[in-house]
Each structure stands twice: as C-alpha cells, then as structure tokens.
C-alpha positions in Angstrom: 197.2 118.3 138.4 195.2 120.1 135.8 193.9 123.5 136.8 192.7 125.1 133.5 193.1 124.3 129.9 196.9 124.2 129.3 197.7 124.9 133.0 199.0 122.2 135.3 200.4 122.6 138.8 202.6 120.1 140.7 202.6 121.1 144.3 205.3 120.0 146.7 203.5 118.6 149.8 206.2 116.6 151.7 207.1 118.0 155.1 210.4 116.1 155.1 212.3 118.4 152.8 211.8 121.8 151.2 211.0 122.2 147.5 208.9 124.5 145.3 205.6 124.1 143.6 206.2 123.7 139.9 203.9 124.9 137.1 203.6 123.6 133.5 201.9 125.7 130.8 201.1 123.8 127.6 200.8 125.3 124.2 203.0 126.3 121.2 205.8 127.0 123.7 205.5 124.4 126.5 206.8 126.2 129.6 207.9 125.1 133.1 207.9 127.6 135.9 210.3 126.9 138.8 211.7 123.4 138.3 212.9 123.1 141.9 215.6 120.9 143.4 217.4 118.5 141.1 217.2 115.5 143.4 213.4 116.1 143.9 212.5 116.7 140.3 211.0 113.2 139.8 207.8 114.4 141.4 207.3 116.7 138.4 208.1 114.0 135.9 205.7 111.6 137.6 203.0 114.2 138.0 203.2 115.2 134.3 203.1 111.5 133.2 199.9 111.0 135.2 198.4 113.9 133.2 199.5 112.3 129.9 202.4 114.8 129.5 206.1 114.2 128.8 208.7 116.3 130.4 210.7 116.2 127.1 208.2 118.6 125.5 209.3 121.5 127.7 210.8 124.2 125.5 211.1 127.1 128.0 211.9 127.2 131.7 211.2 130.4 133.7 212.5 130.9 137.2 210.7 133.4 139.5 213.9 133.9 141.5 217.3 132.4 142.0 217.0 130.4 145.3 218.2 126.8 145.1 214.7 125.3 145.9 213.3 127.0 142.8 216.2 126.9 140.3 218.6 124.1 140.9 217.0 121.6 138.4 217.2 124.1 135.5 220.5 122.5 134.5 218.8 119.2 133.8 217.3 120.7 130.6 219.1 120.7 127.3 218.1 122.7 124.3 215.5 124.8 126.0 215.2 128.6 126.5 216.0 129.6 130.1 214.6 132.8 131.6 215.0 134.7 134.8 214.7 138.3 136.0 217.6 140.5 134.8 218.3 141.8 138.3 218.1 138.3 139.8 220.7 137.1 137.3 223.1 139.7 138.4 222.4 138.7 142.0 223.2 135.1 141.1 226.6 136.2 139.9 227.4 137.8 143.2 226.1 137.3 146.7 223.3 135.0 145.4 225.9 132.2 145.1 226.4 132.2 148.8 223.0 130.5 149.5 224.0 127.7 147.2 227.2 127.2 149.0 225.5 127.3 152.4 222.9 124.7 151.4 225.3 122.4 149.5 223.5 123.0 146.2 225.0 123.5 142.7 224.3 127.0 141.2 223.3 127.0 137.5 226.3 126.2 135.3 224.9 127.5 132.1 223.9 131.1 131.3 220.3 132.1 130.9 219.0 133.0 127.5 216.5 135.6 128.4 216.8 138.2 131.2 213.3 139.4 132.0 212.4 143.0 132.8 209.0 144.6 133.5 206.7 144.1 130.6 205.1 141.5 128.4 206.4 137.9 127.9 204.9 136.2 124.9 204.9 132.4 124.9 203.3 131.4 121.6 199.6 132.2 121.9 199.8 133.1 125.6 200.9 136.5 127.0 202.1 137.1 130.5 202.9 140.3 132.4 206.3 140.2 134.1 206.1 142.1 137.4 209.3 142.8 139.3 208.7 142.0 143.0 211.8 142.5 145.0 211.8 141.7 148.7 212.2 138.0 149.1 215.2 138.3 146.8 216.5 141.4 145.0 215.3 140.4 141.5 212.2 138.2 142.2 209.5 138.4 139.5 205.9 137.3 139.4 204.0 136.3 136.2 200.4 137.4 135.7 198.3 135.7 133.0 195.8 138.4 132.5 193.5 136.4 130.2 192.9 133.8 132.9 193.5 136.1 135.9 196.2 133.8 137.2 199.1 135.0 139.3 202.3 132.9 139.6 203.7 134.5 142.7 206.9 132.6 143.4 208.0 133.3 147.0 206.6 136.8 147.1 203.2 135.8 148.2 201.6 132.7 149.7 198.2 131.8 151.1 198.2 133.8 154.4 202.0 134.4 154.2 204.9 135.9 152.4 208.5 134.9 151.6 211.1 135.4 154.2 213.4 138.4 154.0 216.3 137.2 156.2 218.2 135.5 153.4 220.9 137.2 151.3 219.4 140.2 149.6 216.0 140.2 151.3 214.3 143.4 152.2 211.0 143.7 154.1 210.2 147.3 153.0 210.6 146.3 149.3 208.5 143.2 149.9 205.6 145.3 151.2 205.8 147.6 148.1 205.7 144.5 145.9 202.6 143.2 147.6 200.9 146.5 147.2 201.6 146.3 143.5 200.2 142.8 143.2 197.1 143.7 145.3 195.9 145.9 142.4 195.6 142.9 140.1 192.3 141.0 139.4 193.2 137.5 140.6 191.1 134.4 140.2 193.9 131.9 140.8 196.9 132.5 143.1 199.6 129.9 142.5 202.4 130.4 145.0 205.8 128.9 145.1 205.0 127.0 148.3 201.8 125.9 150.0 198.2 125.8 148.8 196.7 127.6 145.8 193.9 130.0 146.3 190.8 130.3 144.0 188.3 133.2 143.7 188.7 136.9 143.5 187.3 137.7 146.9 189.5 135.1 148.6 192.6 136.5 146.8 191.7 140.1 147.9 191.1 139.0 151.5 194.5 137.3 151.5 196.2 140.6 150.6 194.2 142.4 153.3 195.1 140.0 156.0 198.8 139.8 155.1 199.2 143.6 154.8 197.5 144.1 158.1 199.2 141.4 160.1 202.7 141.4 158.6 203.2 145.1 157.8 201.0 147.0 160.2 
C-alpha cells in the first residue's frame, strides 16, 4: 500500500495470529523495516507485488527491536545489510533469546552488519533520525523521516496505545520518557508496528496527549 512517493506500508490485519506491520522505502538503498515472522512473510511479498515491487530489490533491513514478531524473517534475506539498535543487539545475545525460546521461534542466526545508535542514518538520498526509545524492550529504536514528517514507531507507540512492558527487559518508566521524547517531533504520519496508521499533525499530537494522560497519569 503506497503512502507517499517511495513509501509503502504492509499492515498486518489478521486477528488469528500476531505479526508486525512492515514498511518498504524505495530509492537508491531499498529498505525494509521490521520484516516480521518468517512463516507470515508472504503477505509482504504479495503486497509488494501488487504495488509492482519485487522483494528481491531490498538491500537493507532495519529492525526497530528484537522481538520475534518483528525480526524473525530477517534471516530469509541474503546479501543485504542488516541493522538494529546497538543496545538491542546486546539484549538479543542475552535474555532477549528467552522470548524466542518461549514462543518457539528461531533467533537470528547471522550477525547484524550495523548497530545503530542515536543520530542520523543515511540511506542513499534519504536521511532518518535514529531515536533510542527503551521501554517496550531495552534497545528499541524509532526512525524519524524529518523531510516527510514520518515516524516509524515500532512497538513504542501505537494509535491510542503503547507497547507492553511485561516482557523480558520491559520498563514502564523508560517507556514514558521515550514517549515524551517522541512527542516533541512534528509528525504528519505515524506508522506503528501494530494497528492502524495515523495521519495529520493535530491527530498525532492528540494521540500523545491521550496516551500520556491515560496510561501514565
């Protein structure tokens, strides 16, 4: 589903099984954000095909965090650059593995090429701000495309909701601080890891206000 020039979103809408929304950003460095579960990845392949895109053109995969429903399918890609937050990568080497074991999923077998920290990520002619947002997991990151005012929020922020903090490494106080950081951004498009997208600056700001009041008052 095309959202903007070079920006496509493939939302997961089935209620039968959990999976993430997946984003594709076209350009000189075709990039996929959060590939999701391996056995459910066909919905991305089919969605891209409907948009006239081939999954084989992907050259970079970025994962917002290391939970199985966001990261498991990363191993299906060969010869691509794989990126994740530096703190999250360390978490995956330790207690982060336990969630894979508990859910019967396979943790990434190959190392990541780029360990992201706070700052700018250049993907060809596009520039993204990497924002550490711990809380849902210790090393969660969000990506902010300032030129288009798009926030890719992973499981840190949803429409009228936030990511759970009762999994390994979750922390409610850190999540609140992360949300306060994100609330200072100018957002025209909120693209979360689950659920519906949100369009419009006033709607995005209202979303923050409601969440911070109802979840963290």
